[in-house]
N, C-alpha and C positions, 0 to 999 in steps of 0.2 A: 037897299036891296030887297027884293021880293022874296018872301018866304017860299021856299020850295024851288025857286028859279036860281040858275047859274049866274054868278057875278061875271063881270068882264074879266077877261084874262089880264093878268098883271105879271110883271117880272118877279122872279122869286126873291124873297128877302131872306135874311139870316134866320128869322123864325121858321120860314117854310123849309129852309135846309135842315134845321133842327128837327122838324117833323118828319121829313124824309129819312133823316139819319136814325130816328128812333124806330121807324117801321122797317128799315133795311133788313135786319135779321129775320123778320117775318117773311119777307119776300124771299130772301136766300134759302130759307127753310122750305118754302113752297116750290121753288125752282131747283133745289138742290145744287146750288152753285153759289160762288161769292163774286161780288163785284168790287174790283179794286177802284174803279171810277164810279162815283154816285153823286152827281151835281145837279141840284134842282135848277130848272131853267125858267119855267113859267108855271102859273097856277091859277085856279079859280076855286070859288067856294060855293056851297049850297047850304043854306040854313034849313035844318030839319029840327028834330028833337036833339039839338047839338049842331055840329058843323061837319059837312063832308068837305074834304080838301081833294081836289083833282090836281095832281102834280105831275108835270112832265120832267123826267129825270134823264140826264145824258149818262150813259153807262160805257162810254168808249172814248179814248183820246184820239184814236186814229180815224174814226168815221163818224157818221151822224146817228149811230144807234141809240135809241132811247127806249124807256119804259114809261108807261102812264100808270100812276097810282091813284087809287081812290081810298082815302084814309078817313076814318070817323073819329071825331072828338066829341064825347059825350058832354052834357051839361056839367058845370063845375061841381054841383052839389052830389053828383052821382060818383065823383071821385074815381073814375076808370081810366085806364091808360089809352093810348091811341091804338087803333085797331086798323089793320090793312083789310079793308072789305073786299077789294077787287083790284086787278091789275091787267094790263095789256102789254105783251112783249112785242117785239118785231116792229116797233115804231121808229120813225126818224124825226129829226128836228122840224121837218116840213109838214108832218101830220098834225092836224088840228087837234087841240085838246078840248074835248067836250064831255058830256055826260055818258057814262057807260056802266 
């Protein structure tokens, strides 16, 4: 993987779901709403001074409504938690996941 470039998009893994679950409260606080459905679908990564995760998350059982998350994980020696850097609402399962 090229430093600074985005990886190829991959299906979400249990580790990616765990990352999404950990930042879910941050998103809910920013949006002032709760999400009963929160299922990671796909993701890609960007190596920086740590790792940025771009994650597409399904937030609805009845339609294809999604949210895109940008989550930062610092380098291990910094011992910091996951941070929701940015997010995009109003997305669908067909919207491409890329840098934002």
